[in-house]
N, C-alpha and C positions, 0 to 999 in steps of 0.2 A: 610476662606471666609471674604470678606469685609463687614463691618457692617454699616448700615444706620439706623438712629433713628429719629422719629418724634412723638410727643405726647406719649412718653414712649413706643412706639412700635419699636422693633428691626427687621430689615429685613436683612437676611444673603444672600449675593449674591455669588454663587459658582465661583471660579476662573478658574477651569479646565473645560472649556465648548467647545462645537462645535456647530456652528450656522447652522441652517437648514432653508433656505429661508430668506425672508425679515422680520425683527422684527418690530412689532407694538410697538412704544414707550409708548403708554398708557396702553397696556396690554401685559405683557411678560410671556411666558410659559417656565418653566424649568422642563425637564423630566429626571430622573436618568436613566443611561444606562442599569443597570440590569433590570429595569422595562420594558423598550422598548424591550430589547432582549428577555425577557421571553414571552411577548405578541406575538412577531413575531414568536417565536418557536411554541407556541400553535396554532396560526393561520395557520402556514405553515403545521403543521401535521394534523389538523382536519378541517380547514376552507373550504376545498373543498367538505366536506360532510354535514356540518351544519354551522349555524352562531355561531361564538365564541364571547361570551359576557363577558367583564371584567368590574369590578368596580374599578375606579381609586381613589387612596387615597393620601392625601397630605395636604397642607395648602395654604391659600390665605392671602397675606399680602398687605399692602398699604404704599406708600411713595409719598408724595406730590400729583401729579395728576395721578400717575401710579399705576396699580394693578400688583401684582406678584403672579403667580400660580406655586407652587412647587409640582410636582408629584413624590413621593418617594416610592409608593407601588401600588400593583395591585393584586386582587384576582378574580378568575374565578367565574362567577355566574352560578351555576348548576341548570338546569331545565328551563331556559329561552327558550321561543319558539315564533315563529312569526306567526301571522295570517295575514289577508289581510289589516289590518289597523295599527297594532302596534306590538311591541315585548312585550310579557307578562312576568312580573317578579313575580313568585309565592312566597308565604309566606315562604315555606321551604328554598328557595334559599336565601331570605333576612336574615333568622335566621343563616344560615351558614356563610354569609358574616360578620355579626356583631360578631359572635363567633370568626372568624379568626382575625377580627380587634382588639378585646379585648386581644387576646392571642399574636399576633405578631406585630400589628401596633397601639399600645396604644398611644393616643395623636394625631393621624391623623384623618382627616375628609374625608367624601366622597366628592370629587371635580369634579366628572364626570364619564364617562363610555366610553367603546370602543366596537366596533362591526365590524365584518368582513363582506365583501360583495363579491359576485360573481354571475354568471348567474344562478347557481342552487338554491341558497338561496333566490334570488330575493328580497333583502332588498332595497327598494326604498327610495329616499329622503323624501317622504311623511311619510313613516313608521318611519323613524329615527326622524323626527321633532315631530310627535305625541308622540312617546315614550319619547323624551327628555322633552317635556313640561309636561307630566304626572308625571315623576319620578325625573327629575332634573331641576326644574323650575327656580332656582336661575340664575341670569344673568351672574354670574361669573363662573358657572360650564360649562364644555366643553364636547364634544363628539369627540372621536378619530375614524375616519373612516379608515379602512384598506381594500384596494382594491387588491384582490389576483392577478388578471390578469396583472395589471400594477405595482404590488409590490410597492404601494405608500401609505403613511400615511398622513392624513390631519386632523387638528383640526378645530372644528366649535364651535361657541358660539352664544347665543341668542342676537340679536340686533334689536330693533324696531319690535318685533313680528315675526322675521324670523331667521333661522340659517345662520350666516354669517361666511365665511371662514377666519380663522386666517392665515395670509400670511407667518408666520414663527414661529419658536420656537428654544429653546436651548436644546441640550443634555449635561448633566453634569455628571461627573464621581466621584463616592464616593464608600467607602467600602460597605455601605448599608447592614449592618448586619441583619436588620429586614427583608429585602426582601430575603436574603439568608436563614435565619431561616425558613421563610414560605415555601420556596422551598424544603428545606431538610425535614421539618416535613411532607411533603406530602407522604413520605415513610411509615408513620404510620397510614395513613387513613384507617379506618375500612371499611370492605366490607358490609356496611349496605344496600347499593343500588347498582344496577348493574352499574349505571353510575359512582358512586363514586369509585367502584372497578376498572373501566377502568382508572380513573384518577390516582389511586394509582400506576398503572403499568407504566403510561407514564410520570408522572412528574419527577421521579428520572432520567430517561433518558434525559429529557429536561434540568434538572439542570446540568447534566454532560456535555451536549453540550455547555451550557452557560459558564461553568468553562473552558472547553477546548478552546473555542473561545478566552477567556481572555488570557489563557496561550499561544495560538498561536500568539496573537498580540505581546506579550513580546518576544517570540522566533524569530519572524520575524524581530523585531528590532535588536536583538543580531546578527542574521544572516547577516543583511545588514551591520552592523558595521564590522563584520569579513570579508565580501566580499570586503568592501572598503579598508581595510588594506591589504588584499591579492592582490588586483588589483594594489595598489600603489607599493608593493614589486615587483610584476611581471614587472611593467613598468621600475623600476630601473634595473632589471636584463636585460631586452631588451636593455636598454640604454648602459649598460656596454658591452654587447655583440657587439652592433653596433660599439662602439669606438674601441674595440679589432679587429674587422674585418677590419676597415679602416686602423688601424696601420699595420695589417698583409697583406695588399693588394699586396705589392711587393713580399713578401715571397710566397704568393699563386701563383703568376705568375711564380716565379722561380721553385716552386714545380711542376707546370703543365709541364714546359719545361723538368725538370728532369725526370718525369714519362714518358713523351712521348719519350725522348731519350732512356730510359731503354727499353721501349716496342719496339722501332725501332731496337735497338741492338739485342734483342731477336729474332725479326722477321728476321733480316738479318742473324743471326747465323743459324736459321732454314733453310733459303734458301741455305746458303753455305753447310750445311750438306746434303741437298737434291741433290745439284749439284755434290758434291763429291761422293755420292753414285752412281749417274748416270754415272759419269766418270769412277769409278771403274768397274761398270758393263759393260760399253762400252769397256774398255781396256781388260777385261777378254774375251769378245766375239771376239775382234780382234785377241787376242793371239790364241784362239782356231781356228779361221779361218786361221791364218798364218800357224799354225802347219799342217793343212789339205792340204794347198797349197804346203808345202815343201814335203809332201809325194807323191803328184800327180804332175808329170811334166806338166808345162803349156807352151803353144806356146809363142814364143818371140813376143813382141809387139814393133813395131818400134816407136821410140821417135819422136814426132811431134814437130817441132820448129815453134813457132808463129812468124809472121813477126815482124820486129823491129818497124814498124809503129804503130802497135796495142799497143805495150808496151809503146811507147812514149805517145800515146793518153791517156792510163789509168793513167800514171804518171801526165799528164797535168790536168786531171779531179780531181785527188786526191789533187793536189796542189791548184787548184781553190777552192775546197771545204774547204780546211784548211784556205785559206787566205781571203775568203769572210766574210763580217761582220756578227756577230751573230744577228739573227732575234729575236725580242722580242715575247714571247709567251703569249697567253691569256688562262685564266683558269676560269671556271664557278664553283662557290662554291656549293658543295654538302652538303646534310644534315649530320651534325656531324662534319663538317670541322672547323678548327680554323687556325689562321695564323701560329701557331706553327706547326700544322700537315702539312700544305701546304709547309712551308719552309723546313721541314724535307723530304717531299716527293720528292721535286725537287732539293734540295741542300744538303740534309743530314746534315743540321745544322740550327740553329736559327739566324745566322748572317744576313740573308737577310730580316728579319721581318721589320726592320726599313726602308729599301729601298723600300720594297713592300708598306708600309704605305705611303711613300712620293710619289711614282708613282701614287697611286690611291686616294690620298687625304683622307686617313683614319686617323681620330684623336684618335679613341678609338680602340686599337688593339683587344679588346675582343668583338667587335660588327661588325660582318659580317653577311650577309643575304644569305639564301639558294637561288641559282640562280644568285647571284651577279657576274658580270664579273670583273676579276682581271687581271691586266697586270703584268706579271712576268719579273723581270730584267734579 
């Protein structure tokens, strides 16, 4: 902590702080994180059934024209109850507070109080003001209002006869062994009263929740560091894979052509086997039919000779078909087609891919669209 001194008074300012709201330079509030967390847990668990009242402990220091309020402890006031005008603090409750202060918070003073508010408890601003003036009349003492519905905490202090809102405060972080000792000691509270018995059951659980939240903060920080490193490593892997894929682009195209060629050869071999089987079957049937004809004499059939003119006409048509220029064909791309498959389908080779691309203005051989019209050479 940074030290400031004036007129033999030392004011220690925490370095590890978190600002909440706008800070008033003439009156600065510093509340230790364990204290705020403990109050929130008690209010969260019981504030919906009754008002939860805490006594705030700490020190008030001064430097030049500024006041510094340090809140480093809090004890619950047992037995406080609200009537229509104010919250009543009974004698037994004050005795318990001073006993806890002497045992766990020696050297600290009462610097204010806190109270929870909701629609059920019906704690009005008038009740809070009357209570504050009666029990905490010093102008430097504060009241911390905790609103359950809005989950909001606000500090107020007396200024010119009324409670004035403090626009902001600091949360600071410390080991705060005194506060931890008070929370742990709640395990040994004797069951002298029914209310004290209930407190003995709930405080250990609250303490465990506070400690767990602290550990979770550390765990989350470590987890984020690990995830950052893992993400960086993953990006490096993706980068290397991308470079490898670019370098192997031509090899991938060659592999695609080879695979298609193999599949076509297999398909053609299957077709040839089917045709061969059909021819063998047909020859067998013709042989059986011929053997039957040899056994039964058949009437002679006169040979019919076609006129020479017809033969010449057929030869002329065949010659014309062979000598006419080849007509370019059009093909519409089907789903699953590639230029490799189209070239193999029409030419049984990939040699025509380049010519197909030139005829159709295709710059990327791997980008053709279903339904696209392609002119075949």
